[in-house]
C-alpha positions as a Python dict, from the first residue, in 0.01 Angstrom:
ca = {
    (1, 'M'): (0, 0, 0),
    (2, 'K'): (209, 182, 272),
    (3, 'E'): (-99, 209, 491),
    (4, 'K'): (-174, -163, 462),
    (5, 'I'): (191, -255, 565),
    (6, 'Q'): (170, -29, 855),
    (7, 'K'): (-164, -182, 981),
    (8, 'L'): (-11, -523, 945),
    (9, 'L'): (292, -436, 1133),
    (10, 'V'): (86, -263, 1415),
    (11, 'A'): (-143, -577, 1444),
    (12, 'A'): (175, -811, 1467),
    (13, 'V'): (323, -609, 1750),
    (14, 'A'): (-9, -588, 1928),
    (15, 'M'): (-40, -965, 1919),
    (16, 'L'): (317, -1006, 2040),
    (17, 'V'): (236, -772, 2336),
    (18, 'A'): (-95, -936, 2421),
    (19, 'G'): (67, -1279, 2423),
    (20, 'A'): (320, -1160, 2685),
    (21, 'A'): (46, -1011, 2908),
    (22, 'N'): (-233, -1272, 2897),
    (23, 'A'): (-338, -1422, 3233),
    (24, 'D'): (-246, -1786, 3255),
    (25, 'V'): (-362, -2083, 3460),
    (26, 'V'): (-107, -2174, 3731),
    (27, 'Y'): (-302, -2469, 3865),
    (28, 'H'): (-651, -2608, 3812),
    (29, 'E'): (-806, -2901, 4000),
    (30, 'L'): (-1156, -3038, 3913),
    (31, 'F'): (-1151, -3296, 4182),
    (32, 'T'): (-1244, -3548, 3925),
    (33, 'A'): (-1398, -3872, 4052),
    (34, 'L'): (-1193, -4165, 3990),
    (35, 'S'): (-1484, -4417, 4009),
    (36, 'T'): (-1860, -4429, 4074),
    (37, 'T'): (-1783, -4465, 4445),
    (38, 'N'): (-1620, -4210, 4673),
    (39, 'N'): (-1245, -4149, 4667),
    (40, 'S'): (-1024, -4003, 4939),
    (41, 'L'): (-868, -3660, 4902),
    (42, 'P'): (-512, -3810, 4926),
    (43, 'E'): (-585, -4004, 4608),
    (44, 'L'): (-574, -3670, 4426),
    (45, 'G'): (-293, -3523, 4623),
    (46, 'W'): (-500, -3317, 4868),
    (47, 'A'): (-529, -3329, 5254),
    (48, 'S'): (-782, -3193, 5506),
    (49, 'H'): (-750, -3079, 5866),
    (50, 'E'): (-968, -2932, 6125),
    (51, 'G'): (-978, -2764, 6466),
    (52, 'S'): (-731, -2550, 6652),
    (53, 'N'): (-484, -2837, 6674),
    (54, 'G'): (-483, -2905, 6309),
    (55, 'A'): (-609, -3270, 6342),
    (56, 'V'): (-613, -3483, 6030),
    (57, 'W'): (-970, -3486, 5906),
    (58, 'T'): (-1034, -3807, 5725),
    (59, 'Y'): (-1409, -3767, 5647),
    (60, 'P'): (-1384, -3527, 5352),
    (61, 'H'): (-1381, -3711, 5017),
    (62, 'I'): (-1421, -3686, 4646),
    (63, 'A'): (-1786, -3774, 4570),
    (64, 'G'): (-1823, -4027, 4310),
    (65, 'T'): (-1992, -3980, 3975),
    (66, 'N'): (-2308, -4138, 4117),
    (67, 'A'): (-2338, -3855, 4364),
    (68, 'G'): (-2464, -3591, 4121),
    (69, 'G'): (-2149, -3405, 4049),
    (70, 'T'): (-2217, -3341, 3682),
    (71, 'A'): (-2505, -3119, 3776),
    (72, 'W'): (-2286, -2832, 3890),
    (73, 'D'): (-1906, -2872, 3860),
    (74, 'G'): (-1773, -2609, 3633),
    (75, 'G'): (-1443, -2684, 3464),
    (76, 'P'): (-1412, -2826, 3116),
    (77, 'V'): (-1045, -2909, 3134),
    (78, 'N'): (-833, -3025, 3432),
    (79, 'S'): (-504, -2848, 3390),
    (80, 'N'): (-359, -2967, 3719),
    (81, 'P'): (1, -3043, 3607),
    (82, 'L'): (-13, -3380, 3773),
    (83, 'N'): (-371, -3495, 3776),
    (84, 'T'): (-440, -3498, 3401),
    (85, 'T'): (-753, -3714, 3401),
    (86, 'N'): (-1054, -3500, 3266),
    (87, 'G'): (-1415, -3544, 3352),
    (88, 'D'): (-1718, -3365, 3480),
    (89, 'G'): (-1806, -3579, 3791),
    (90, 'G'): (-1665, -3532, 4138),
    (91, 'Y'): (-1629, -3265, 4404),
    (92, 'I'): (-1501, -3232, 4761),
    (93, 'Y'): (-1779, -3339, 5012),
    (94, 'A'): (-1783, -3332, 5386),
    (95, 'Y'): (-2025, -3304, 5670),
    (96, 'A'): (-1852, -3025, 5856),
    (97, 'H'): (-1845, -2999, 6238),
    (98, 'A'): (-1980, -2697, 6410),
    (99, 'D'): (-1737, -2458, 6568),
    (100, 'K'): (-1428, -2601, 6398),
    (101, 'D'): (-1209, -2432, 6124),
    (102, 'S'): (-1128, -2666, 5835),
    (103, 'F'): (-829, -2645, 5601),
    (104, 'F'): (-800, -2809, 5261),
    (105, 'H'): (-462, -2806, 5087),
    (106, 'T'): (-217, -2972, 4850),
    (107, 'D'): (168, -2978, 4811),
    (108, 'E'): (166, -3172, 4492),
    (109, 'Y'): (280, -2874, 4278),
    (110, 'S'): (510, -2584, 4337),
    (111, 'F'): (591, -2260, 4141),
    (112, 'D'): (811, -1959, 4185),
    (113, 'M'): (615, -1670, 4339),
    (114, 'G'): (845, -1419, 4167),
    (115, 'S'): (745, -1547, 3824),
    (116, 'W'): (383, -1441, 3866),
    (117, 'E'): (182, -1135, 3950),
    (118, 'N'): (-191, -1057, 4013),
    (119, 'L'): (-263, -1400, 4139),
    (120, 'K'): (-633, -1491, 4163),
    (121, 'F'): (-786, -1789, 4348),
    (122, 'T'): (-1128, -1911, 4239),
    (123, 'M'): (-1361, -2209, 4330),
    (124, 'R'): (-1720, -2318, 4314),
    (125, 'H'): (-1924, -2366, 4632),
    (126, 'N'): (-2246, -2563, 4676),
    (127, 'S'): (-2282, -2619, 5046),
    (128, 'N'): (-2604, -2638, 5254),
    (129, 'R'): (-2478, -2353, 5465),
    (130, 'A'): (-2313, -2017, 5400),
    (131, 'D'): (-1930, -2042, 5446),
    (132, 'D'): (-1659, -1788, 5499),
    (133, 'V'): (-1367, -1909, 5288),
    (134, 'R'): (-1008, -1784, 5266),
    (135, 'A'): (-737, -1848, 5010),
    (136, 'A'): (-434, -2025, 5148),
    (137, 'I'): (-79, -2034, 5017),
    (138, 'D'): (262, -2163, 5150),
    (139, 'V'): (552, -1944, 5040),
    (140, 'G'): (895, -2045, 5150),
    (141, 'G'): (765, -2277, 5417),
    (142, 'S'): (524, -2028, 5586),
    (143, 'W'): (146, -2045, 5537),
    (144, 'Y'): (-69, -1737, 5470),
    (145, 'V'): (-445, -1701, 5441),
    (146, 'S'): (-653, -1421, 5292),
    (147, 'D'): (-955, -1222, 5424),
    (148, 'A'): (-1257, -1450, 5435),
    (149, 'V'): (-1516, -1415, 5153),
    (150, 'T'): (-1869, -1519, 5256),
    (151, 'I'): (-2048, -1751, 5008),
    (152, 'Q'): (-2408, -1795, 5061),
    (153, 'A'): (-2581, -2147, 5079),
    (154, 'K'): (-2672, -2324, 4766),
    (155, 'A'): (-2991, -2277, 4588),
    (156, 'G'): (-3035, -2629, 4451),
    (157, 'W'): (-2786, -2841, 4252),
    (158, 'A'): (-2776, -2585, 3972),
    (159, 'G'): (-2706, -2293, 4212),
    (160, 'A'): (-2337, -2325, 4268),
    (161, 'K'): (-2174, -2000, 4379),
    (162, 'M'): (-1835, -1874, 4257),
    (163, 'W'): (-1567, -1785, 4526),
    (164, 'E'): (-1283, -1547, 4428),
    (165, 'V'): (-997, -1392, 4595),
    (166, 'E'): (-751, -1155, 4431),
    (167, 'A'): (-405, -1164, 4598),
    (168, 'T'): (-340, -794, 4564),
    (169, 'N'): (-697, -698, 4682),
    (170, 'T'): (-719, -862, 5017),
    (171, 'T'): (-543, -861, 5367),
    (172, 'W'): (-317, -1152, 5435),
    (173, 'Y'): (-262, -1315, 5777),
    (174, 'A'): (0, -1565, 5901),
    (175, 'L'): (-136, -1916, 5954),
    (176, 'A'): (36, -2116, 6220),
    (177, 'F'): (-8, -2473, 6096),
    (178, 'V'): (158, -2779, 6232),
    (179, 'E'): (-30, -3105, 6169),
    (180, 'G'): (-177, -3243, 6498),
    (181, 'S'): (-46, -2952, 6696),
    (182, 'S'): (-170, -2602, 6578),
    (183, 'M'): (-398, -2440, 6317),
    (184, 'T'): (-441, -2079, 6412),
    (185, 'I'): (-477, -1752, 6215),
    (186, 'G'): (-246, -1486, 6348),
    (187, 'A'): (-172, -1124, 6281),
    (188, 'S'): (-204, -958, 5942),
    (189, 'T'): (112, -952, 5740),
    (190, 'T'): (253, -898, 5384),
    (191, 'L'): (239, -1183, 5137),
    (192, 'P'): (588, -1243, 5001),
    (193, 'S'): (629, -1147, 4633),
    (194, 'T'): (919, -1389, 4598),
    (195, 'G'): (1000, -1739, 4711),
    (196, 'T'): (893, -2093, 4618),
    (197, 'V'): (517, -2175, 4666),
    (198, 'D'): (524, -2515, 4829),
    (199, 'G'): (146, -2552, 4874),
    (200, 'F'): (-193, -2388, 4841),
    (201, 'G'): (-561, -2449, 4904),
    (202, 'F'): (-835, -2286, 5098),
    (203, 'Y'): (-937, -2237, 5465),
    (204, 'V'): (-1300, -2238, 5594),
    (205, 'D'): (-1381, -2049, 5905),
    (206, 'S'): (-1589, -2227, 6175),
    (207, 'Q'): (-1971, -2199, 6159),
    (208, 'S'): (-2225, -2232, 6438),
    (209, 'T'): (-2405, -2520, 6257),
    (210, 'A'): (-2288, -2854, 6121),
    (211, 'D'): (-2398, -2928, 5770),
    (212, 'S'): (-2291, -3059, 5425),
    (213, 'I'): (-2022, -2873, 5245),
    (214, 'R'): (-1925, -2914, 4880),
    (215, 'Y'): (-1637, -2746, 4685),
    (216, 'D'): (-1516, -2798, 4326),
    (217, 'N'): (-1310, -2651, 4035),
    (218, 'Y'): (-1029, -2494, 4241),
    (219, 'K'): (-813, -2261, 4024),
    (220, 'I'): (-516, -2030, 4054),
    (221, 'E'): (-461, -1783, 3773),
    (222, 'G'): (-203, -1505, 3724),
    (223, 'D'): (0, -1288, 3489),
    (224, 'A'): (324, -1457, 3409),
    (225, 'I'): (613, -1209, 3441),
    (226, 'P'): (785, -1205, 3102),
    (227, 'E'): (1145, -1330, 3085),
    (228, 'P'): (1405, -1071, 2985),
    (229, 'A'): (1432, -1223, 2643),
    (230, 'T'): (1057, -1168, 2585),
    (231, 'L'): (1079, -800, 2697),
    (232, 'G'): (1364, -756, 2468),
    (233, 'L'): (1164, -911, 2180),
    (234, 'V'): (876, -682, 2247),
    (235, 'A'): (1105, -368, 2258),
    (236, 'G'): (1278, -476, 1940),
    (237, 'A'): (945, -517, 1766),
    (238, 'F'): (844, -157, 1862),
    (239, 'G'): (1184, -42, 1731),
    (240, 'L'): (1143, -228, 1406),
    (241, 'L'): (793, -80, 1364),
    (242, 'A'): (934, 276, 1420),
    (243, 'F'): (1213, 218, 1170),
    (244, 'I'): (987, 76, 897),
    (245, 'R'): (731, 359, 946),
    (246, 'R'): (1016, 615, 904),
    (247, 'R'): (1124, 438, 580),
    (248, 'L'): (779, 429, 451),
    (249, 'L'): (745, 802, 504),
    (250, 'I'): (1055, 879, 301),
}
């Protein structure tokens, strides 16, 4: 009997600790098509820019459900806090210019950088060309981009590639971005661990060839830093377990 009680208590504490440590979705955008025809990025709260002067790039759009999106997009649930419409169709499509960087981003949602750790950025890629893609994040009014991760060209509609950047396992660079004026990657720097995240997205380095690019299922995940009350609850649970074990041994 004593052994059974001990096992139950250990299991309960383990569940409590696991719940405090599980990775959570900070933001998830499926770029769900709103109709069978194409939709603009701003309709889903996103923007796109290109070139060293950060010019507004109006061509990228959300491909409609008649464009084959259901063949490869990956996310079953859109947990974007603002765009709650679910669906399988839709993805970002553009015919990218040669020799121009491009920048896709949103400022529709913000969060406290100090409330998260181990941030990870992921997305699916199904372009006709290989792309060098960087994570982008605006902390406290300043933009930062990660090292570029090369994603190879698609292998048919079912051959979407997964892109991933771990915030603690990359080098970060300052991004000087002013719409219509500048869009230039600067020196390496440290990504702030505190401050308000006012925007995020991804940055695509220029390529020598122009071709079709497709992106979908953008997600940011991380480990929520427990509130002091949660840490106290975990500590109290361990204390209670130790006390009961001592009582059981008497």
